[in-house]
C-alpha positions as CSV (number, residue, x, y, z in Angstrom):
1,M,-5.1,18.4,18.0
2,Q,-4.8,16.5,14.5
3,L,-1.8,14.1,15.5
4,S,-4.3,13.7,18.6
5,R,-7.2,12.9,16.6
6,A,-4.7,10.3,14.6
7,F,-3.8,8.5,17.8
8,E,-7.5,8.1,18.6
9,C,-8.2,6.7,15.0
10,L,-5.8,4.2,15.3
11,K,-6.7,2.9,18.6
12,A,-10.0,1.9,17.0
13,I,-8.2,-0.5,15.1
14,L,-4.9,-1.3,16.4
15,P,-3.9,-2.8,20.2
16,G,-3.4,-0.1,22.3
17,T,-0.1,-2.7,22.5
18,T,1.3,-1.4,19.7
19,P,4.4,0.7,19.6
20,V,4.9,3.9,18.8
21,I,7.8,5.5,18.6
22,F,8.9,9.3,18.5
23,G,12.2,10.9,17.0
24,R,12.7,14.1,17.7
25,A,15.8,15.8,16.5
26,A,17.7,13.0,14.7
27,G,21.0,13.3,13.7
28,R,21.3,16.6,15.6
29,P,22.6,17.4,19.8
30,D,19.5,17.5,21.1
31,E,18.6,14.1,19.5
32,R,15.8,12.2,21.5
33,I,14.4,8.9,20.8
34,E,11.0,8.1,22.5
35,V,9.2,4.5,22.9
36,S,6.0,4.2,24.1
37,L,2.5,2.2,23.3
38,L,0.2,3.6,21.2
39,A,-2.8,3.2,24.5
40,D,-0.2,5.7,25.7
41,A,0.5,7.8,23.0
42,D,0.7,11.6,23.8
43,A,1.0,13.8,20.7
44,G,2.1,16.6,23.1
45,K,5.5,14.6,23.2
46,A,5.7,15.4,19.3
47,D,6.7,18.8,17.0
48,M,7.7,20.4,14.1
49,A,11.4,18.3,14.7
50,T,9.6,15.1,15.3
51,C,9.1,12.0,13.2
52,I,6.0,9.4,14.3
53,I,6.4,6.2,13.6
54,I,3.6,3.8,14.9
55,G,4.2,0.2,14.1
56,S,2.1,-2.9,13.1
57,P,0.3,-5.4,15.5
58,E,3.7,-7.4,15.1
59,T,6.2,-4.6,16.2
60,R,7.8,-6.2,19.3
61,I,9.7,-3.5,21.5
62,I,13.1,-5.2,22.8
63,K,14.4,-4.3,26.5
64,R,17.9,-4.1,27.1
65,G,18.3,-3.2,30.5
66,E,20.1,-0.1,31.1
67,R,20.5,0.8,27.2
68,P,17.4,1.5,25.2
69,A,14.9,-0.5,23.8
70,L,15.4,-1.6,20.5
71,V,12.0,-1.6,18.4
72,Y,11.8,-4.8,15.7
73,T,8.8,-5.5,13.0
74,P,9.5,-9.0,11.5
75,R,9.6,-8.7,7.9
76,S,6.4,-11.4,6.9
77,A,3.5,-10.2,9.2
78,T,0.3,-12.5,10.4
79,G,-1.5,-13.6,7.5
80,S,0.5,-12.1,4.5
81,K,0.5,-13.0,1.5
82,K,3.2,-14.6,-0.1
């Protein structure tokens, strides 16, 4: 319930194309990494063993054919101060 509400709040301020990474059971045999868009983020994909990472509007999903996609965020964001 709270995660669904958090996604709704984020959808109000971030583009629906913002990547969301669901990392479940990292490092264990049942590990699962799933990348989706904020517009499609489903709180039902998470449990207590899931780490959720919300990208920024600059974060990109890099498709690699049959291999898992890579998620990349540039070091400098648009409009950032140096």
